[in-house]
Biopython code that builds the backbone (N, CA, C, O; Angstrom):
import numpy as np
from Bio.PDB.StructureBuilder import StructureBuilder

atoms = [
    (1, "UNK", "N", (0.838, -1.179, 0.000)),
    (1, "UNK", "CA", (0.000, 0.000, 0.000)),
    (1, "UNK", "C", (0.884, 1.244, 0.000)),
    (1, "UNK", "O", (1.774, 1.388, 0.838)),
    (2, "UNK", "N", (0.630, 2.121, -0.933)),
    (2, "UNK", "CA", (1.434, 3.321, -1.062)),
    (2, "UNK", "C", (0.815, 4.446, -0.230)),
    (2, "UNK", "O", (-0.391, 4.684, -0.279)),
    (3, "UNK", "N", (1.666, 5.127, 0.530)),
    (3, "UNK", "CA", (1.201, 6.241, 1.349)),
    (3, "UNK", "C", (1.040, 7.484, 0.487)),
    (3, "UNK", "O", (1.756, 7.643, -0.501)),
    (4, "UNK", "N", (0.113, 8.368, 0.843)),
    (4, "UNK", "CA", (-0.009, 9.623, 0.088)),
    (4, "UNK", "C", (1.260, 10.465, 0.243)),
    (4, "UNK", "O", (1.991, 10.328, 1.224)),
    (5, "UNK", "N", (1.507, 11.323, -0.721)),
    (5, "UNK", "CA", (2.735, 12.109, -0.718)),
    (5, "UNK", "C", (2.677, 13.287, 0.242)),
    (5, "UNK", "O", (3.717, 13.771, 0.687)),
    (6, "UNK", "N", (1.495, 13.749, 0.564)),
    (6, "UNK", "CA", (1.357, 14.855, 1.518)),
    (6, "UNK", "C", (0.481, 14.414, 2.685)),
    (6, "UNK", "O", (-0.286, 13.456, 2.586)),
    (7, "UNK", "N", (0.617, 15.132, 3.777)),
    (7, "UNK", "CA", (-0.212, 14.854, 4.948)),
    (7, "UNK", "C", (-0.782, 16.167, 5.475)),
    (7, "UNK", "O", (-0.142, 17.215, 5.382)),
    (8, "UNK", "N", (-1.994, 16.100, 6.031)),
    (8, "UNK", "CA", (-2.637, 17.276, 6.608)),
    (8, "UNK", "C", (-2.546, 17.200, 8.125)),
    (8, "UNK", "O", (-2.796, 16.158, 8.731)),
    (9, "UNK", "N", (-2.185, 18.318, 8.717)),
    (9, "UNK", "CA", (-2.099, 18.405, 10.171)),
    (9, "UNK", "C", (-3.065, 19.494, 10.622)),
    (9, "UNK", "O", (-3.016, 20.618, 10.124)),
    (10, "UNK", "N", (-3.934, 19.162, 11.556)),
    (10, "UNK", "CA", (-4.896, 20.134, 12.074)),
    (10, "UNK", "C", (-4.231, 20.927, 13.194)),
    (10, "UNK", "O", (-4.142, 20.457, 14.328)),
    (11, "UNK", "N", (-3.771, 22.117, 12.875)),
    (11, "UNK", "CA", (-2.996, 22.921, 13.809)),
    (11, "UNK", "C", (-3.907, 23.619, 14.815)),
    (11, "UNK", "O", (-3.649, 23.564, 16.018)),
    (12, "UNK", "N", (-4.947, 24.260, 14.351)),
    (12, "UNK", "CA", (-5.829, 25.007, 15.246)),
    (12, "UNK", "C", (-6.550, 24.073, 16.210)),
    (12, "UNK", "O", (-6.821, 24.446, 17.351)),
    (13, "UNK", "N", (-6.855, 22.885, 15.766)),
    (13, "UNK", "CA", (-7.515, 21.921, 16.641)),
    (13, "UNK", "C", (-6.653, 21.527, 17.831)),
    (13, "UNK", "O", (-7.167, 21.305, 18.926)),
    (14, "UNK", "N", (-5.341, 21.439, 17.620)),
    (14, "UNK", "CA", (-4.437, 21.123, 18.727)),
    (14, "UNK", "C", (-4.432, 22.240, 19.763)),
    (14, "UNK", "O", (-4.411, 21.977, 20.965)),
    (15, "UNK", "N", (-4.452, 23.490, 19.296)),
    (15, "UNK", "CA", (-4.489, 24.619, 20.227)),
    (15, "UNK", "C", (-5.808, 24.649, 20.992)),
    (15, "UNK", "O", (-5.828, 24.932, 22.190)),
    (16, "UNK", "N", (-6.899, 24.361, 20.308)),
    (16, "UNK", "CA", (-8.201, 24.340, 20.987)),
    (16, "UNK", "C", (-8.277, 23.211, 22.003)),
    (16, "UNK", "O", (-8.867, 23.376, 23.071)),
    (17, "UNK", "N", (-7.692, 22.076, 21.686)),
    (17, "UNK", "CA", (-7.676, 20.955, 22.630)),
    (17, "UNK", "C", (-6.867, 21.314, 23.878)),
    (17, "UNK", "O", (-7.297, 21.039, 24.998)),
    (18, "UNK", "N", (-5.707, 21.921, 23.688)),
    (18, "UNK", "CA", (-4.888, 22.331, 24.833)),
    (18, "UNK", "C", (-5.616, 23.374, 25.675)),
    (18, "UNK", "O", (-5.567, 23.322, 26.904)),
    (19, "UNK", "N", (-6.294, 24.324, 25.019)),
    (19, "UNK", "CA", (-7.045, 25.346, 25.751)),
    (19, "UNK", "C", (-8.182, 24.723, 26.548)),
    (19, "UNK", "O", (-8.443, 25.135, 27.679)),
    (20, "UNK", "N", (-8.854, 23.744, 25.978)),
    (20, "UNK", "CA", (-9.950, 23.082, 26.689)),
    (20, "UNK", "C", (-9.431, 22.313, 27.902)),
    (20, "UNK", "O", (-10.056, 22.329, 28.963)),
    (21, "UNK", "N", (-8.305, 21.649, 27.751)),
    (21, "UNK", "CA", (-7.737, 20.900, 28.880)),
    (21, "UNK", "C", (-7.324, 21.854, 29.994)),
    (21, "UNK", "O", (-7.647, 21.623, 31.159)),
    (22, "UNK", "N", (-6.613, 22.924, 29.646)),
    (22, "UNK", "CA", (-6.219, 23.904, 30.661)),
    (22, "UNK", "C", (-7.436, 24.559, 31.306)),
    (22, "UNK", "O", (-7.460, 24.761, 32.520)),
    (23, "UNK", "N", (-8.445, 24.891, 30.504)),
    (23, "UNK", "CA", (-9.636, 25.541, 31.045)),
    (23, "UNK", "C", (-10.412, 24.650, 31.996)),
    (23, "UNK", "O", (-10.813, 25.092, 33.073)),
    (24, "UNK", "N", (-10.627, 23.403, 31.613)),
    (24, "UNK", "CA", (-11.362, 22.472, 32.487)),
    (24, "UNK", "C", (-10.593, 22.207, 33.774)),
    (24, "UNK", "O", (-11.165, 22.232, 34.864)),
    (25, "UNK", "N", (-9.300, 21.954, 33.642)),
    (25, "UNK", "CA", (-8.497, 21.673, 34.825)),
    (25, "UNK", "C", (-8.432, 22.898, 35.741)),
    (25, "UNK", "O", (-8.567, 22.771, 36.958)),
    (26, "UNK", "N", (-8.228, 24.070, 35.162)),
    (26, "UNK", "CA", (-8.153, 25.289, 35.965)),
    (26, "UNK", "C", (-9.459, 25.602, 36.667)),
    (26, "UNK", "O", (-9.459, 26.010, 37.828)),
    (27, "UNK", "N", (-10.574, 25.413, 35.973)),
    (27, "UNK", "CA", (-11.872, 25.651, 36.602)),
    (27, "UNK", "C", (-12.131, 24.697, 37.746)),
    (27, "UNK", "O", (-12.629, 25.101, 38.797)),
    (28, "UNK", "N", (-11.798, 23.442, 37.551)),
    (28, "UNK", "CA", (-11.997, 22.436, 38.595)),
    (28, "UNK", "C", (-11.148, 22.748, 39.828)),
    (28, "UNK", "O", (-11.646, 22.695, 40.953)),
    (29, "UNK", "N", (-9.884, 23.068, 39.626)),
    (29, "UNK", "CA", (-8.992, 23.340, 40.748)),
    (29, "UNK", "C", (-9.367, 24.647, 41.441)),
    (29, "UNK", "O", (-9.301, 24.727, 42.667)),
    (30, "UNK", "N", (-9.758, 25.671, 40.684)),
    (30, "UNK", "CA", (-10.159, 26.934, 41.308)),
    (30, "UNK", "C", (-11.412, 26.744, 42.158)),
    (30, "UNK", "O", (-11.507, 27.306, 43.249)),
    (31, "UNK", "N", (-12.370, 25.964, 41.672)),
    (31, "UNK", "CA", (-13.576, 25.704, 42.464)),
    (31, "UNK", "C", (-13.249, 24.911, 43.727)),
    (31, "UNK", "O", (-13.800, 25.188, 44.792)),
    (32, "UNK", "N", (-12.356, 23.930, 43.615)),
    (32, "UNK", "CA", (-11.964, 23.167, 44.805)),
    (32, "UNK", "C", (-11.234, 24.064, 45.794)),
    (32, "UNK", "O", (-11.417, 23.927, 47.004)),
    (33, "UNK", "N", (-10.417, 24.972, 45.302)),
    (33, "UNK", "CA", (-9.726, 25.905, 46.186)),
    (33, "UNK", "C", (-10.692, 26.815, 46.916)),
    (33, "UNK", "O", (-10.522, 27.074, 48.108)),
    (34, "UNK", "N", (-11.709, 27.305, 46.213)),
    (34, "UNK", "CA", (-12.721, 28.136, 46.873)),
    (34, "UNK", "C", (-13.492, 27.335, 47.912)),
    (34, "UNK", "O", (-13.814, 27.846, 48.985)),
    (35, "UNK", "N", (-13.786, 26.077, 47.593)),
    (35, "UNK", "CA", (-14.456, 25.209, 48.563)),
    (35, "UNK", "C", (-13.584, 25.030, 49.806)),
    (35, "UNK", "O", (-14.077, 25.115, 50.931)),
    (36, "UNK", "N", (-12.285, 24.782, 49.600)),
    (36, "UNK", "CA", (-11.382, 24.596, 50.733)),
    (36, "UNK", "C", (-11.249, 25.871, 51.561)),
    (36, "UNK", "O", (-11.120, 25.797, 52.783)),
    (37, "UNK", "N", (-11.277, 27.030, 50.924)),
    (37, "UNK", "CA", (-11.143, 28.287, 51.656)),
    (37, "UNK", "C", (-12.361, 28.591, 52.520)),
    (37, "UNK", "O", (-12.215, 29.041, 53.656)),
    (38, "UNK", "N", (-13.555, 28.353, 51.997)),
    (38, "UNK", "CA", (-14.752, 28.827, 52.686)),
    (38, "UNK", "C", (-15.556, 27.741, 53.394)),
    (38, "UNK", "O", (-16.234, 28.042, 54.377)),
    (39, "UNK", "N", (-15.509, 26.502, 52.939)),
    (39, "UNK", "CA", (-16.364, 25.460, 53.506)),
    (39, "UNK", "C", (-15.546, 24.306, 54.066)),
    (39, "UNK", "O", (-15.809, 23.839, 55.174)),
    (40, "UNK", "N", (-14.566, 23.847, 53.318)),
    (40, "UNK", "CA", (-13.851, 22.619, 53.651)),
    (40, "UNK", "C", (-12.899, 22.762, 54.821)),
    (40, "UNK", "O", (-12.585, 23.865, 55.268)),
    (41, "UNK", "N", (-12.454, 21.625, 55.297)),
    (41, "UNK", "CA", (-11.445, 21.550, 56.341)),
    (41, "UNK", "C", (-10.579, 20.326, 56.070)),
    (41, "UNK", "O", (-10.997, 19.418, 55.353)),
    (42, "UNK", "N", (-9.378, 20.294, 56.637)),
    (42, "UNK", "CA", (-8.505, 19.153, 56.363)),
    (42, "UNK", "C", (-9.063, 17.861, 56.950)),
    (42, "UNK", "O", (-9.781, 17.868, 57.951)),
    (43, "UNK", "N", (-8.720, 16.772, 56.311)),
    (43, "UNK", "CA", (-9.187, 15.465, 56.762)),
    (43, "UNK", "C", (-8.617, 15.113, 58.134)),
    (43, "UNK", "O", (-9.206, 14.316, 58.863)),
    (44, "UNK", "N", (-7.481, 15.699, 58.486)),
    (44, "UNK", "CA", (-6.876, 15.433, 59.792)),
    (44, "UNK", "C", (-7.788, 15.884, 60.928)),
    (44, "UNK", "O", (-7.713, 15.335, 62.027)),
    (45, "UNK", "N", (-8.646, 16.872, 60.687)),
    (45, "UNK", "CA", (-9.569, 17.326, 61.729)),
    (45, "UNK", "C", (-10.581, 16.253, 62.102)),
    (45, "UNK", "O", (-11.088, 16.249, 63.223)),
    (46, "UNK", "N", (-10.880, 15.353, 61.189)),
    (46, "UNK", "CA", (-11.853, 14.304, 61.478)),
    (46, "UNK", "C", (-11.295, 13.263, 62.436)),
    (46, "UNK", "O", (-12.057, 12.609, 63.148)),
    (47, "UNK", "N", (-9.980, 13.101, 62.465)),
    (47, "UNK", "CA", (-9.363, 12.035, 63.247)),
    (47, "UNK", "C", (-8.640, 12.532, 64.491)),
    (47, "UNK", "O", (-8.131, 11.717, 65.260)),
    (48, "UNK", "N", (-8.579, 13.821, 64.713)),
    (48, "UNK", "CA", (-7.883, 14.332, 65.892)),
    (48, "UNK", "C", (-8.892, 14.662, 66.991)),
    (48, "UNK", "O", (-10.061, 14.936, 66.721)),
    (49, "UNK", "N", (-8.418, 14.628, 68.220)),
    (49, "UNK", "CA", (-9.300, 14.939, 69.351)),
    (49, "UNK", "C", (-9.678, 16.417, 69.353)),
    (49, "UNK", "O", (-10.815, 16.776, 69.657)),
    (50, "UNK", "N", (-8.727, 17.256, 69.016)),
    (50, "UNK", "CA", (-8.968, 18.702, 68.964)),
    (50, "UNK", "C", (-8.713, 19.153, 67.530)),
    (50, "UNK", "O", (-7.617, 18.953, 67.006)),
    (51, "UNK", "N", (-9.724, 19.767, 66.882)),
    (51, "UNK", "CA", (-9.512, 20.210, 65.490)),
    (51, "UNK", "C", (-8.383, 21.233, 65.381)),
    (51, "UNK", "O", (-8.089, 21.956, 66.333)),
    (52, "UNK", "N", (-7.771, 21.281, 64.236)),
    (52, "UNK", "CA", (-6.722, 22.218, 63.858)),
    (52, "UNK", "C", (-5.449, 22.037, 64.686)),
    (52, "UNK", "O", (-4.725, 23.005, 64.920)),
    (53, "UNK", "N", (-5.164, 20.804, 65.132)),
    (53, "UNK", "CA", (-3.898, 20.571, 65.830)),
    (53, "UNK", "C", (-2.813, 20.101, 64.864)),
    (53, "UNK", "O", (-1.666, 20.534, 64.969)),
    (54, "UNK", "N", (-3.157, 19.231, 63.935)),
    (54, "UNK", "CA", (-2.162, 18.732, 62.980)),
    (54, "UNK", "C", (-1.921, 19.737, 61.856)),
    (54, "UNK", "O", (-0.780, 19.993, 61.472)),
    (55, "UNK", "N", (-2.990, 20.293, 61.343)),
    (55, "UNK", "CA", (-2.904, 21.302, 60.281)),
    (55, "UNK", "C", (-3.523, 22.579, 60.826)),
    (55, "UNK", "O", (-4.697, 22.595, 61.196)),
    (56, "UNK", "N", (-2.740, 23.644, 60.877)),
    (56, "UNK", "CA", (-3.269, 24.900, 61.414)),
    (56, "UNK", "C", (-4.173, 25.568, 60.385)),
    (56, "UNK", "O", (-4.105, 25.276, 59.191)),
    (57, "UNK", "N", (-5.015, 26.467, 60.871)),
    (57, "UNK", "CA", (-5.895, 27.197, 59.952)),
    (57, "UNK", "C", (-5.081, 28.054, 58.993)),
    (57, "UNK", "O", (-5.449, 28.214, 57.829)),
    (58, "UNK", "N", (-3.986, 28.599, 59.476)),
    (58, "UNK", "CA", (-3.125, 29.416, 58.612)),
    (58, "UNK", "C", (-2.561, 28.588, 57.458)),
    (58, "UNK", "O", (-2.556, 29.032, 56.310)),
    (59, "UNK", "N", (-2.086, 27.385, 57.772)),
    (59, "UNK", "CA", (-1.541, 26.512, 56.725)),
    (59, "UNK", "C", (-2.643, 26.073, 55.761)),
    (59, "UNK", "O", (-2.405, 25.965, 54.558)),
    (60, "UNK", "N", (-3.837, 25.821, 56.276)),
    (60, "UNK", "CA", (-4.946, 25.395, 55.426)),
    (60, "UNK", "C", (-5.375, 26.520, 54.484)),
    (60, "UNK", "O", (-5.667, 26.273, 53.314)),
    (61, "UNK", "N", (-5.415, 27.755, 54.992)),
    (61, "UNK", "CA", (-5.773, 28.890, 54.138)),
    (61, "UNK", "C", (-4.692, 29.143, 53.090)),
    (61, "UNK", "O", (-4.998, 29.521, 51.959)),
    (62, "UNK", "N", (-3.435, 28.937, 53.461)),
    (62, "UNK", "CA", (-2.348, 29.080, 52.489)),
    (62, "UNK", "C", (-2.488, 28.039, 51.382)),
    (62, "UNK", "O", (-2.284, 28.345, 50.207)),
    (63, "UNK", "N", (-2.835, 26.815, 51.757)),
    (63, "UNK", "CA", (-3.043, 25.744, 50.779)),
    (63, "UNK", "C", (-4.227, 26.064, 49.863)),
    (63, "UNK", "O", (-4.135, 25.897, 48.647)),
    (64, "UNK", "N", (-5.337, 26.523, 50.444)),
    (64, "UNK", "CA", (-6.504, 26.884, 49.634)),
    (64, "UNK", "C", (-6.206, 28.047, 48.702)),
    (64, "UNK", "O", (-6.658, 28.064, 47.557)),
    (65, "UNK", "N", (-5.446, 29.017, 49.191)),
    (65, "UNK", "CA", (-5.058, 30.145, 48.347)),
    (65, "UNK", "C", (-4.179, 29.719, 47.190)),
    (65, "UNK", "O", (-4.315, 30.229, 46.078)),
    (66, "UNK", "N", (-3.270, 28.777, 47.452)),
    (66, "UNK", "CA", (-2.437, 28.251, 46.371)),
    (66, "UNK", "C", (-3.294, 27.545, 45.332)),
    (66, "UNK", "O", (-3.066, 27.703, 44.132)),
    (67, "UNK", "N", (-4.285, 26.763, 45.781)),
    (67, "UNK", "CA", (-5.162, 26.073, 44.829)),
    (67, "UNK", "C", (-5.914, 27.069, 43.955)),
    (67, "UNK", "O", (-6.031, 26.870, 42.746)),
    (68, "UNK", "N", (-6.422, 28.131, 44.557)),
    (68, "UNK", "CA", (-7.152, 29.142, 43.779)),
    (68, "UNK", "C", (-6.213, 29.816, 42.781)),
    (68, "UNK", "O", (-6.572, 29.997, 41.617)),
    (69, "UNK", "N", (-5.014, 30.187, 43.228)),
    (69, "UNK", "CA", (-4.056, 30.841, 42.328)),
    (69, "UNK", "C", (-3.649, 29.916, 41.184)),
    (69, "UNK", "O", (-3.550, 30.352, 40.037)),
    (70, "UNK", "N", (-3.416, 28.647, 41.492)),
    (70, "UNK", "CA", (-3.041, 27.678, 40.461)),
    (70, "UNK", "C", (-4.185, 27.476, 39.470)),
    (70, "UNK", "O", (-3.955, 27.422, 38.262)),
    (71, "UNK", "N", (-5.409, 27.364, 39.969)),
    (71, "UNK", "CA", (-6.563, 27.195, 39.090)),
    (71, "UNK", "C", (-6.767, 28.395, 38.181)),
    (71, "UNK", "O", (-7.041, 28.241, 36.991)),
    (72, "UNK", "N", (-6.633, 29.595, 38.744)),
    (72, "UNK", "CA", (-6.792, 30.799, 37.923)),
    (72, "UNK", "C", (-5.667, 30.933, 36.901)),
    (72, "UNK", "O", (-5.892, 31.419, 35.792)),
    (73, "UNK", "N", (-4.459, 30.505, 37.265)),
    (73, "UNK", "CA", (-3.349, 30.542, 36.306)),
    (73, "UNK", "C", (-3.607, 29.583, 35.149)),
    (73, "UNK", "O", (-3.321, 29.909, 33.997)),
    (74, "UNK", "N", (-4.147, 28.402, 35.449)),
    (74, "UNK", "CA", (-4.475, 27.453, 34.376)),
    (74, "UNK", "C", (-5.593, 27.997, 33.493)),
    (74, "UNK", "O", (-5.552, 27.840, 32.272)),
    (75, "UNK", "N", (-6.593, 28.637, 34.105)),
    (75, "UNK", "CA", (-7.661, 29.257, 33.309)),
    (75, "UNK", "C", (-7.099, 30.346, 32.400)),
    (75, "UNK", "O", (-7.470, 30.430, 31.230)),
    (76, "UNK", "N", (-6.208, 31.178, 32.933)),
    (76, "UNK", "CA", (-5.607, 32.243, 32.125)),
    (76, "UNK", "C", (-4.766, 31.664, 30.992)),
    (76, "UNK", "O", (-4.778, 32.188, 29.878)),
    (77, "UNK", "N", (-4.047, 30.601, 31.267)),
    (77, "UNK", "CA", (-3.242, 29.965, 30.224)),
    (77, "UNK", "C", (-4.136, 29.372, 29.139)),
    (77, "UNK", "O", (-3.825, 29.482, 27.953)),
    (78, "UNK", "N", (-5.238, 28.747, 29.533)),
    (78, "UNK", "CA", (-6.185, 28.221, 28.553)),
    (78, "UNK", "C", (-6.776, 29.319, 27.690)),
    (78, "UNK", "O", (-6.925, 29.153, 26.479)),
    (79, "UNK", "N", (-7.114, 30.445, 28.314)),
    (79, "UNK", "CA", (-7.667, 31.576, 27.563)),
    (79, "UNK", "C", (-6.620, 32.129, 26.594)),
    (79, "UNK", "O", (-6.946, 32.457, 25.453)),
    (80, "UNK", "N", (-5.360, 32.234, 27.044)),
    (80, "UNK", "CA", (-4.302, 32.756, 26.177)),
    (80, "UNK", "C", (-4.047, 31.825, 24.993)),
    (80, "UNK", "O", (-3.836, 32.293, 23.874)),
    (81, "UNK", "N", (-4.063, 30.525, 25.227)),
    (81, "UNK", "CA", (-3.860, 29.568, 24.130)),
    (81, "UNK", "C", (-5.020, 29.648, 23.147)),
    (81, "UNK", "O", (-4.817, 29.551, 21.936)),
    (82, "UNK", "N", (-6.235, 29.823, 23.660)),
    (82, "UNK", "CA", (-7.397, 29.953, 22.778)),
    (82, "UNK", "C", (-7.297, 31.218, 21.926)),
    (82, "UNK", "O", (-7.606, 31.191, 20.735)),
    (83, "UNK", "N", (-6.867, 32.319, 22.531)),
    (83, "UNK", "CA", (-6.695, 33.563, 21.769)),
    (83, "UNK", "C", (-5.582, 33.419, 20.726)),
    (83, "UNK", "O", (-5.720, 33.891, 19.598)),
    (84, "UNK", "N", (-4.489, 32.772, 21.106)),
    (84, "UNK", "CA", (-3.385, 32.571, 20.177)),
    (84, "UNK", "C", (-3.792, 31.634, 19.047)),
    (84, "UNK", "O", (-3.316, 31.783, 17.922)),
    (85, "UNK", "N", (-4.655, 30.680, 19.328)),
    (85, "UNK", "CA", (-5.098, 29.722, 18.320)),
    (85, "UNK", "C", (-5.853, 30.366, 17.172)),
    (85, "UNK", "O", (-5.940, 29.794, 16.085)),
    (86, "UNK", "N", (-6.395, 31.544, 17.402)),
    (86, "UNK", "CA", (-7.107, 32.248, 16.321)),
    (86, "UNK", "C", (-6.167, 32.661, 15.192)),
    (86, "UNK", "O", (-6.591, 32.809, 14.046)),
    (87, "UNK", "N", (-4.893, 32.844, 15.520)),
    (87, "UNK", "CA", (-3.923, 33.267, 14.511)),
    (87, "UNK", "C", (-3.321, 32.092, 13.748)),
    (87, "UNK", "O", (-2.638, 32.291, 12.743)),
    (88, "UNK", "N", (-3.564, 30.889, 14.209)),
    (88, "UNK", "CA", (-3.006, 29.707, 13.553)),
    (88, "UNK", "C", (-3.879, 29.285, 12.381)),
    (88, "UNK", "O", (-5.089, 29.508, 12.403)),
    (89, "UNK", "N", (-3.289, 28.682, 11.362)),
    (89, "UNK", "CA", (-4.106, 28.178, 10.252)),
    (89, "UNK", "C", (-4.911, 26.957, 10.700)),
    (89, "UNK", "O", (-4.530, 26.249, 11.631)),
    (90, "UNK", "N", (-6.032, 26.731, 10.013)),
    (90, "UNK", "CA", (-6.877, 25.583, 10.359)),
    (90, "UNK", "C", (-6.120, 24.273, 10.140)),
    (90, "UNK", "O", (-6.067, 23.419, 11.025)),
    (91, "UNK", "N", (-5.539, 24.129, 8.957)),
    (91, "UNK", "CA", (-4.750, 22.933, 8.654)),
    (91, "UNK", "C", (-3.438, 23.346, 8.005)),
    (91, "UNK", "O", (-3.300, 24.447, 7.472)),
    (92, "UNK", "N", (-2.497, 22.444, 8.066)),
    (92, "UNK", "CA", (-1.200, 22.655, 7.451)),
    (92, "UNK", "C", (-0.904, 21.424, 6.614)),
    (92, "UNK", "O", (-1.045, 20.297, 7.089)),
    (93, "UNK", "N", (-0.497, 21.634, 5.382)),
    (93, "UNK", "CA", (-0.202, 20.509, 4.503)),
    (93, "UNK", "C", (1.298, 20.491, 4.228)),
    (93, "UNK", "O", (1.885, 21.508, 3.858)),
    (94, "UNK", "N", (1.904, 19.331, 4.413)),
    (94, "UNK", "CA", (3.344, 19.211, 4.191)),
    (94, "UNK", "C", (3.649, 17.864, 3.552)),
    (94, "UNK", "O", (2.824, 16.950, 3.552)),
    (95, "UNK", "N", (4.854, 17.770, 3.011)),
    (95, "UNK", "CA", (5.278, 16.517, 2.383)),
    (95, "UNK", "C", (5.494, 15.464, 3.465)),
    (95, "UNK", "O", (6.048, 15.740, 4.529)),
    (96, "UNK", "N", (5.047, 14.269, 3.166)),
    (96, "UNK", "CA", (5.192, 13.175, 4.129)),
    (96, "UNK", "C", (6.644, 12.714, 4.152)),
    (96, "UNK", "O", (7.262, 12.511, 3.107)),
    (97, "UNK", "N", (7.174, 12.554, 5.351)),
    (97, "UNK", "CA", (8.538, 12.065, 5.515)),
    (97, "UNK", "C", (8.514, 10.559, 5.736)),
    (97, "UNK", "O", (7.598, 10.018, 6.354)),
    (98, "UNK", "N", (9.524, 9.908, 5.226)),
    (98, "UNK", "CA", (9.639, 8.469, 5.433)),
    (98, "UNK", "C", (10.023, 8.210, 6.887)),
    (98, "UNK", "O", (10.860, 8.924, 7.441)),
    (99, "UNK", "N", (9.428, 7.209, 7.504)),
    (99, "UNK", "CA", (9.804, 6.909, 8.887)),
    (99, "UNK", "C", (11.233, 6.385, 8.974)),
    (99, "UNK", "O", (11.739, 5.771, 8.035)),
    (100, "UNK", "N", (11.873, 6.636, 10.108)),
    (100, "UNK", "CA", (13.257, 6.196, 10.285)),
    (100, "UNK", "C", (13.347, 4.684, 10.416)),
    (100, "UNK", "O", (14.355, 4.084, 10.044)),
    (101, "UNK", "N", (12.299, 4.067, 10.942)),
    (101, "UNK", "CA", (12.258, 2.614, 11.027)),
    (101, "UNK", "C", (10.813, 2.170, 10.840)),
    (101, "UNK", "O", (9.882, 2.956, 11.011)),
    (102, "UNK", "N", (10.645, 0.929, 10.493)),
    (102, "UNK", "CA", (9.306, 0.380, 10.305)),
    (102, "UNK", "C", (9.156, -0.863, 11.159)),
    (102, "UNK", "O", (10.067, -1.686, 11.245)),
    (103, "UNK", "N", (8.030, -0.988, 11.773)),
    (103, "UNK", "CA", (7.733, -2.189, 12.532)),
    (103, "UNK", "C", (7.340, -3.297, 11.566)),
    (103, "UNK", "O", (6.757, -3.034, 10.515)),
    (104, "UNK", "N", (7.654, -4.507, 11.915)),
    (104, "UNK", "CA", (7.259, -5.688, 11.153)),
    (104, "UNK", "C", (7.813, -5.681, 9.731)),
    (104, "UNK", "O", (7.075, -5.949, 8.783)),
    (105, "UNK", "N", (9.090, -5.380, 9.571)),
    (105, "UNK", "CA", (9.731, -5.458, 8.248)),
    (105, "UNK", "C", (9.963, -6.888, 7.858)),
    (105, "UNK", "O", (10.492, -7.155, 6.779)),
]
sb = StructureBuilder()
sb.init_structure("model")
sb.init_model(0)
sb.init_chain("A")
sb.init_seg("    ")
for serial, (resi, resn, name, xyz) in enumerate(atoms, 1):
    if name == "N":
        sb.init_residue(resn, " ", resi, " ")
    sb.init_atom(name, np.array(xyz, "f"), 0.0, 1.0, " ", f" {name:<3s}", serial, name[0])
structure = sb.get_structure()
């Protein structure tokens, strides 16, 4: 079977896929961080006699703040990749290169 001489690569689709992954992950982590800041508490509080002995409230708020910052950074990165993807071509056509090795020769 002869391979075609050119191949099409969907460039903009790759950028949109990366933006969707960053956006979903960032949204999920930012929401979990907000939950940890305002509602949640560490699991260590369930097993200790006195709450907030193993993990202090200060450390827990620092952890929740980091989660929110990380989630928002991922959302911003997803948005930036989506904006940059508008400048990319939909597809790119190039000459097919021969593989360096073939399986099952």
